[in-house]
C-alpha positions in Angstrom: 13.9 -56.8 -46.8 11.5 -56.2 -44.0 14.6 -57.6 -42.0 17.4 -56.3 -43.0 14.9 -52.5 -42.8 15.0 -53.3 -39.6 18.6 -53.8 -39.0 19.5 -50.5 -40.7 17.0 -48.6 -38.4 18.7 -50.0 -35.1 22.1 -49.3 -36.3 21.0 -45.4 -37.8 21.0 -46.0 -41.2 18.1 -44.7 -41.5 17.9 -43.7 -45.3 18.6 -47.7 -46.2 15.4 -48.6 -43.6 13.9 -45.8 -44.9 14.0 -47.6 -48.5 14.0 -50.9 -47.2 10.4 -50.5 -45.5 8.6 -48.5 -47.8 9.7 -50.7 -50.5 8.2 -53.3 -48.0 4.7 -51.6 -47.9 4.4 -51.4 -52.1 4.8 -54.8 -52.5 2.7 -57.8 -51.6 3.7 -58.0 -48.4 1.2 -59.7 -45.4 -0.4 -57.5 -43.2 1.6 -58.0 -40.5 5.0 -56.8 -42.9 3.0 -54.1 -44.0 2.4 -53.0 -41.0 6.3 -53.4 -39.6 7.0 -51.6 -42.5 4.7 -48.8 -42.2 5.8 -48.0 -38.5 9.4 -49.3 -39.5 9.1 -46.0 -42.0 7.8 -43.6 -39.9 10.4 -43.8 -37.2 12.7 -43.8 -40.3 11.9 -40.7 -41.5 11.1 -38.8 -38.2 14.7 -39.7 -37.4 15.2 -37.4 -40.9 14.0 -35.4 -39.7 11.0 -35.3 -42.7 8.3 -35.3 -40.3 5.2 -34.7 -44.0 6.4 -38.7 -44.4 6.8 -40.0 -41.0 3.3 -38.2 -40.0 1.9 -40.0 -43.7 2.9 -43.7 -42.4 1.7 -42.9 -38.6 -1.3 -42.1 -40.4 -2.0 -45.1 -42.9 -0.7 -47.4 -40.0 -3.2 -46.2 -37.8 -5.7 -46.2 -40.0 -5.4 -50.1 -41.5 -4.3 -50.7 -37.7 -5.8 -49.3 -35.0 -6.1 -51.9 -32.6 -3.0 -53.3 -32.8 -0.4 -53.3 -29.8 2.1 -50.8 -31.4 -1.0 -48.5 -32.2 -0.9 -45.9 -29.4 3.5 -45.5 -30.2 2.4 -45.0 -33.1 0.1 -42.0 -32.9 2.2 -40.2 -29.7 4.7 -40.1 -32.7 2.0 -38.9 -35.3 1.7 -36.5 -32.8 5.0 -35.2 -32.3 5.2 -35.3 -35.9 2.6 -32.6 -36.3 3.9 -30.6 -34.4 7.9 -30.3 -35.5 5.7 -30.1 -39.2 4.4 -26.9 -37.2 1.0 -28.1 -37.2 0.7 -27.2 -33.3 -3.2 -28.2 -33.6 -2.9 -31.4 -35.2 -0.7 -32.4 -32.9 -3.7 -31.3 -29.7 -5.8 -33.2 -32.0 -3.6 -36.7 -32.2 -2.5 -36.7 -29.1 -6.1 -36.0 -27.4 -7.1 -38.9 -30.2 -4.1 -41.3 -27.6 -5.7 -40.6 -24.3 -9.5 -41.4 -26.6 -8.8 -44.3 -28.3 -6.5 -45.7 -25.7 -6.8 -44.7 -22.1 -5.3 -47.6 -20.8 -2.4 -47.2 -22.4 0.1 -45.8 -20.2 1.1 -43.0 -22.4 -2.6 -41.7 -22.3 -1.9 -39.0 -19.1 1.6 -38.0 -20.9 -0.7 -37.9 -24.2 -3.0 -35.6 -22.4 -0.4 -33.3 -20.7 0.8 -32.8 -24.3 -2.2 -32.6 -25.7 -2.7 -29.8 -22.9 0.1 -27.9 -23.4 -0.2 -27.7 -27.6 -4.3 -26.1 -26.3 -2.2 -23.4 -24.2 0.7 -22.6 -27.2 -2.4 -22.0 -29.8 -4.2 -20.0 -26.8 -6.1 -22.5 -26.6 -7.0 -22.6 -22.5 -10.1 -23.7 -22.1 -8.6 -27.1 -23.9 -5.9 -27.2 -22.0 -7.9 -27.2 -18.2 -10.2 -30.1 -19.7 -7.5 -32.5 -20.8 -4.9 -31.3 -17.0 -8.6 -31.8 -15.2 -9.3 -35.3 -17.1 -5.5 -36.3 -16.6 -5.9 -35.8 -12.6 -8.9 -37.0 -12.5 -8.0 -40.5 -14.8 -4.8 -40.8 -13.7 -4.3 -40.2 -10.2 -1.3 -41.5 -9.9 0.6 -41.0 -12.7 3.9 -38.8 -12.8 3.1 -36.6 -15.0 0.1 -35.0 -11.7 2.2 -32.8 -10.9 3.5 -31.8 -13.3 -0.3 -30.6 -14.9 -0.7 -29.6 -11.5 2.4 -27.1 -12.6 0.5 -26.1 -15.4 -2.7 -25.4 -13.8 -1.3 -23.5 -10.9 -0.7 -21.1 -14.9 -3.7 -21.4 -16.3 -5.4 -19.9 -12.8 -2.8 -16.8 -13.2 -3.5 -16.4 -16.2 -7.3 -16.2 -15.7 -6.6 -13.9 -12.4 -7.6 -16.7 -10.2 -5.1 -16.4 -7.9 -5.9 -18.6 -4.9 -6.8 -21.0 -6.9 -2.6 -20.5 -8.3 -2.0 -20.8 -4.6 -3.6 -24.0 -4.5 -2.6 -25.9 -7.2 1.1 -25.3 -6.9 1.1 -25.5 -3.2 0.0 -28.9 -4.0 3.1 -29.8 -6.4 5.7 -28.4 -4.4 4.1 -30.3 -1.6 3.9 -33.8 -3.2 6.9 -33.7 -5.5 8.9 -30.5 -5.2 11.5 -29.8 -8.0 10.2 -33.0 -9.8 7.7 -31.4 -11.3 9.8 -28.2 -12.4 11.9 -30.7 -14.1 8.8 -32.6 -15.3 7.5 -29.2 -17.0 10.7 -28.0 -17.9 11.7 -31.0 -20.2 8.1 -31.2 -21.6 8.3 -27.7 -22.5 12.0 -28.3 -24.0 10.4 -31.4 -25.3 8.6 -28.9 -27.5 11.2 -26.9 -29.0 13.9 -29.5 -29.2 13.6 -32.4 -32.2 15.2 -35.4 -29.7 14.2 -34.2 -26.9 10.3 -36.3 -27.4 12.1 -40.1 -26.4 12.7 -39.0 -23.0 9.3 -37.9 -21.9 8.1 -41.1 -22.1 11.2 -43.0 -19.6 9.1 -40.3 -16.7 6.0 -43.1 -16.9 8.9 -45.1 -14.4 9.7 -42.7 -12.3 8.9 -42.5 -8.6 7.3 -39.7 -7.5 9.4 -37.7 -5.4 9.3 -35.9 -2.4 9.2 -32.1 -1.2 11.0 -28.8 -1.6 11.1 -26.1 0.3 9.5 -22.8 -1.3 12.7 -21.5 -1.7 14.3 -24.5 -3.2 11.7 -24.4 -5.7 11.5 -21.5 -6.6 15.8 -22.2 -7.5 14.7 -25.1 -9.8 12.6 -22.9 -11.6 15.5 -20.1 -12.2 17.6 -23.4 -13.0 15.5 -24.5 -16.1 15.6 -21.5 -18.2 12.1 -21.8 -19.4 11.7 -17.8 -21.0 7.8 -18.7 -21.7 6.9 -20.1 -18.2 9.9 -18.6 -15.4 8.3 -15.8 -14.7 4.6 -16.4 -14.1 5.7 -20.1 -12.1 7.8 -18.1 -10.3 5.1 -15.2 -9.6 3.2 -18.5 -8.5 5.1 -19.4 -6.2 5.4 -16.0 -4.6 1.5 -16.4 -4.7 1.7 -19.7 -2.4 4.8 -18.1 0.3 2.4 -14.5 0.2 -0.7 -17.1 1.3 1.0 -19.7 3.6 3.9 -16.8 5.2 2.1 -13.1 4.3 2.7 -10.8 1.6 5.6 -9.1 4.2 8.0 -12.8 3.9 11.2 -12.0 2.2 11.1 -15.4 0.1 7.9 -13.1 -1.3 10.0 -10.1 -1.2 12.7 -11.3 -2.9 10.8 -13.2 -5.9 9.0 -10.0 -7.3 11.5 -8.5 -6.6 13.7 -10.8 -9.2 11.0 -10.5 -11.4 11.1 -7.3 -12.3 14.9 -7.4 -12.2 15.5 -10.0 -14.7 12.1 -9.8 -16.3 10.9 -6.6 -16.7 8.9 -8.2 -19.8 6.2 -9.8 -17.9 3.6 -7.4 -17.8 2.6 -8.7 -14.0 5.8 -8.0 -12.3 5.1 -4.0 -11.5 1.9 -5.1 -10.0 3.0 -7.9 -7.7 5.5 -5.7 -6.3 3.3 -3.6 -5.6 1.7 -5.5 -3.7 4.7 -6.5 -1.6 5.5 -3.2 -0.7 2.0 -2.2 0.1 1.9 -4.9 2.3 5.7 -3.8 3.5 3.7 -0.5 3.9 0.8 -1.5 6.2 3.7 -3.1 8.4 5.4 0.1 8.4 8.3 -1.2 7.1 8.8 1.9 5.4 12.0 1.1 4.3 11.4 -2.1 2.1 8.2 -0.4 0.7 9.6 2.3 -0.4 12.8 0.3 -2.3 10.3 -1.4 -3.5 7.7 1.4 -4.9 10.8 2.8 -6.2 11.4 0.1 -8.5 8.0 -0.2 -9.9 8.1 3.3 -10.2 11.2 3.5 -12.3 9.6 0.2 -14.8 6.6 2.8 -15.2 8.0 6.2 -15.4 6.0 9.8 -16.0 2.9 8.7 -16.7 -0.7 8.9 -15.5 -0.8 5.1 -14.6 2.5 5.8 -12.8 1.1 8.3 -10.4 -0.6 6.2 -8.1 2.5 4.3 -7.2 4.5 7.6 -6.8 2.0 9.0 -4.4 2.6 5.5 -2.0 6.7 6.1 -3.0 6.2 10.0 -1.9 4.2 8.4 1.2 7.6 6.0 2.4 9.9 8.3 2.0 7.8 10.4 4.0 7.8 7.6 6.1 11.3 7.4 6.4 12.3 11.4 6.7 12.9 11.9 3.3 10.8 14.2 2.7 12.6 16.8 0.0 12.9 13.0 -1.9 8.9 12.8 -1.3 8.4 16.3 -2.4 10.1 15.2 -5.9 7.9 12.6 -6.5 4.2 13.7 -5.9 5.9 17.1 -8.3 6.5 13.8 -10.6 2.5 12.5 -9.8 0.8 15.8 -9.8 1.7 17.4 -13.2 1.6 13.7 -14.9 -1.9 14.2 -15.4 -4.7 11.6 -15.1 -6.8 10.8 -11.7 -4.0 10.4 -8.9 -3.4 13.9 -10.0 -6.3 16.1 -7.9 -4.4 14.0 -4.9 -0.6 14.1 -6.0 -1.4 17.9 -5.8 -3.5 17.9 -1.9 -0.5 15.8 -0.8 2.2 18.2 -2.7 0.9 21.0 -1.1 0.9 19.3 2.5 4.0 18.2 2.2 5.4 21.2 1.6 3.3 23.4 4.4 5.0 20.5 6.4 9.0 21.8 5.4 8.0 25.3 6.0 7.3 26.3 2.2 4.0 28.3 2.2 5.0 29.3 -1.5 4.6 25.8 -2.7 2.4 25.3 -0.6 -0.5 27.9 -1.6 0.1 27.4 -5.7 -0.2 23.3 -4.7 -4.0 24.0 -2.7 -4.7 25.9 -5.7 -4.4 22.8 -8.1 -6.3 20.8 -6.1 -9.9 20.9 -7.6 -13.0 21.6 -5.7 -14.4 18.3 -5.7 -12.3 16.8 -4.5 -12.9 14.4 -1.4 -10.2 16.1 1.5 -10.5 15.0 4.9 -11.2 17.9 7.4 -7.8 18.2 8.8 -6.1 18.8 5.7 -9.0 21.2 5.3 -8.0 23.2 8.6 -3.9 22.3 7.2 -5.2 24.5 4.7 -6.7 27.3 6.4 -3.9 27.6 9.3 -1.7 28.1 6.1 -4.2 31.1 4.4 -4.1 32.6 8.0 -0.8 32.8 8.5 -0.3 34.7 5.3 -3.1 37.0 6.1 -5.5 35.6 3.9 -8.0 35.0 6.7 -11.3 35.7 4.0 -9.9 32.2 2.0 -9.2 30.6 5.3 -13.3 31.4 6.6 -14.9 29.2 4.7 -12.7 26.4 4.9 -12.7 26.7 8.6 -17.1 26.4 8.4 -16.8 23.3 6.8 -14.6 21.8 9.0 -16.7 23.3 11.9 -19.9 21.6 10.5 -18.6 18.0 8.8 -16.2 17.4 11.6 -16.4 16.1 15.5 -13.8 16.1 17.7 -10.3 18.2 18.2 -10.7 19.1 14.7 -14.0 20.7 14.7 -13.3 22.7 18.2 -10.4 24.1 16.8 -11.8 25.2 14.0 -14.7 26.9 16.0 -12.2 28.4 17.9 -10.9 30.1 14.9 -13.7 31.4 14.3 -14.8 32.6 17.3 -11.6 34.3 17.4 -11.9 35.8 13.4 -15.9 37.1 14.2 -14.3 38.5 17.7 -11.5 40.0 16.1 -14.3 41.8 13.6 -16.3 43.3 16.7 -19.0 40.2 15.7 -19.5 39.1 19.3 -22.8 37.7 19.7 -21.0 35.6 16.1 -18.6 34.8 18.0 -20.0 33.3 20.9 -21.9 31.1 18.9 -18.6 29.8 17.2 -17.1 29.5 20.5 -19.6 27.6 22.0 -19.5 25.3 19.5 -15.7 24.3 19.7 -16.4 23.7 23.9 -19.6 21.4 22.8 -17.4 19.7 20.2 -14.4 19.1 22.5 -14.9 20.7 25.9 -11.4 18.7 27.7 -9.4 19.9 25.1 -6.6 22.4 24.5 -9.3 24.5 21.8 -11.9 23.8 24.2 -10.3 25.2 27.0 -9.6 28.3 24.5 -12.8 29.0 23.5 -14.2 29.0 26.7 -11.6 31.2 27.3 -12.7 33.3 24.1 -16.4 33.2 25.6 -15.5 35.3 28.7 -13.8 37.5 26.1 -16.9 37.8 24.1 -18.8 38.4 27.0 -17.2 40.8 28.5 -17.0 43.0 25.4 -20.8 42.9 25.0 -20.7 44.4 28.9 -21.9 41.0 30.4 -19.8 41.1 33.3 -21.4 38.2 35.3 -21.4 35.8 32.3 -17.9 36.4 31.2 -17.2 35.7 35.0 -19.2 32.5 35.2 -17.6 31.7 31.7 -13.9 32.4 33.3 -14.2 30.2 36.3 -15.9 27.2 34.3 -12.8 27.3 32.5 -10.9 27.3 35.8 -12.8 24.8 37.6 -12.6 22.6 34.2 -8.8 22.2 35.1 -7.5 18.9 35.8 -5.3 17.9 38.8 -2.2 19.7 40.2 -2.8 22.4 37.2 0.5 24.4 38.4 2.9 21.3 37.5 6.2 22.8 35.6 6.5 20.5 33.2 6.4 21.0 29.5 3.9 18.7 29.1 1.5 21.6 31.4 2.6 24.4 29.8 -0.4 25.5 27.5 -2.8 25.1 30.1 -1.1 26.8 32.1 -1.5 29.5 30.1 -5.3 29.4 29.4 -5.3 29.0 33.2 -3.3 32.3 34.3 -5.0 34.4 31.5 -8.7 33.3 32.8 -7.7 34.0 36.1 -6.1 37.3 35.5 -9.5 37.9 33.3 -12.0 37.1 35.6 -9.3 39.2 38.6 -9.7 42.6 36.2 -13.5 41.9 35.6 -13.5 41.4 39.5 -11.5 44.5 40.3 -13.5 46.8 38.6 -16.9 45.5 40.2 -15.5 46.6 42.8 -15.1 43.1 45.1 -11.3 43.4 45.0 -10.7 40.9 48.1 -12.3 38.0 45.6 -10.0 40.1 42.4 -6.9 39.5 45.0 -7.4 35.9 45.0 -7.7 35.9 41.3 -4.6 37.8 40.7 -2.6 35.7 42.7 -3.4 32.2 41.2 -2.7 34.0 37.8 0.0 34.7 38.5 1.0 31.4 40.2 0.1 29.5 36.8 2.3 32.3 34.4 5.9 32.2 33.8 7.5 34.0 36.8 9.2 36.5 35.4 7.0 36.6 31.7 5.1 40.2 31.1 1.8 38.2 32.2 3.3 37.2 35.7 3.9 40.9 35.8 0.6 42.1 34.9 -0.4 39.6 37.2 0.9 40.9 40.3 0.6 44.5 39.1 -3.1 43.5 39.4 -2.6 42.2 43.2 -0.7 45.2 44.2 -4.0 47.3 43.4 -6.5 45.1 44.9 -4.5 45.3 47.7 -4.0 49.0 47.8 -8.4 48.9 47.4 -8.9 46.8 50.3 -6.4 49.3 52.3 -3.5 46.3 52.8 -0.7 48.6 51.7 2.3 45.8 54.0 0.7 43.2 51.4 0.7 45.7 47.9 4.3 47.2 48.8 5.5 42.8 49.0 4.5 42.0 46.0 5.4 45.4 44.5 9.0 43.8 46.0 8.6 40.4 44.2 7.0 42.3 40.8 10.8 44.3 41.2 12.8 41.1 41.9 12.1 39.3 38.8 12.8 42.4 36.7 9.9 42.9 35.4 9.3 45.9 32.7 10.0 49.2 33.3 6.0 50.2 32.2 4.7 48.1 34.8 7.0 48.5 37.5 5.4 52.5 37.1 2.0 51.5 37.0 2.9 49.4 40.4 4.7 52.3 41.6 1.9 54.9 40.6 -0.9 52.7 42.5 1.4 52.7 45.8 2.5 56.8 46.0 -1.3 57.7 44.9 -2.5 55.7 48.2 0.9 57.3 49.9 -0.2 61.0 48.7 -3.7 60.6 50.0 -3.4 59.1 52.7 -0.7 62.3 53.8 -4.3 64.7 53.0 -6.2 66.0 55.7 -8.4 64.0 57.1 -11.7 66.3 55.4 -9.6 66.5 52.0 -9.2 62.9 51.5 
């Protein structure tokens, strides 16, 4: 009967084989015959997918004959029978038992990786890690080592240890390449496909394959089409590529985009692509950054969680020149609420200001909480906008904050503007203090020079003429070499220098120091643009000073120069009046002059 049952099993007549083997089991057969019958009954029941019956026969065999040569195979089969019954926890225990009881058997490494897979499926990551670690330590030459490394990479990724995930998977790729994916896919398939388990043990005879490129490995992962592990494996491949080549590598970008496009439910996809976008932004690859951020935003939607990504998208769009699109993203981020909303309102105000939309900029600034930490540059831009719209009193505290808390040109500008505001209110003593701060903060900057000019004006208003003259002179002396250069880059410097020379000329003229005044007026004319009103005023001053020192010829020459440049009628009239007054004085008898 036993021989017949064996023939039926070999021919695929599993029902007859099962009936015959069970008959032998119930008979008074010898121990060796009963052992063979139990094993054949288990195999026949398994083939018929009667897994509880198969599990019972395998368990009976192992209980009675644990030392027989077929025991390891029976133990492995019992694990599969338990898995097919849906008792994955018992299957894990059965495979662990194989490695514990038969460590020298060729099936032990496979049993460990199966136990790890089963543990992972029920969420027992600790047991899975232990089984995989044991496989690598005890069976370093097993063909399943690299598949085990792949599984360890997934476990590391699951617990957030990206460095370990990249190391484990990188080693598997370099050592066995796509073979690790095939082994892992075969295990996954065996867990879900009855009959696929038989192919696993044949892998023990396969020689390890060589390493493959990351791109080829990624293609193999995709081709495996294992829905549960394809996304995290692609994620891990991206991490390997990032660790070896950097986050701006095209493969990293491609895999991250593929994850979010093809596996939108994979929770880590958006975070991964956000990192890729951030790396692109850091490398000034703004088009790539904008594309990737935009894709992430599409997944998050208008939620507080997505506001931060919208902000980054807006910054990338700003750098690509797409200001209207950037402003739209900022509006949506601001209105979404959440912790990023204050920063979004601030950036919306700044971008709207850049675009010339004062109304929206002011409205957005009003929504920025006072507690928000802002840069001096942001406060200064806000103050400029308030000044432009006539809200000087609102601008003043912002300027004071900037002047007192920052350094360099930013502080100098704020202090200089405050000095001007105080001067306009007639508070010249206070204006002098702010001007001094501006000069101290950035003496060689445009604002430092404007502050020196303002200092001279305030000193003059306080009737401190010598000190005012000293301030103007200091400004002129501080100019860089060749200030007469006519390039646009020097236009602002020439204007400030011209004002300083002209105003010092007026002071000298009023003090009766006409020869010195002449020099200053001529210098002022050289700084100003020919034909401009300021140029005309400088020539008028020169005419008047030449008359004061009795040099009518020079005065007439500068008057002619004034006429030639098409000066305003009022300036010509003023210069002509000075010349005519000298002529009338000369016509009077000596005693009447």
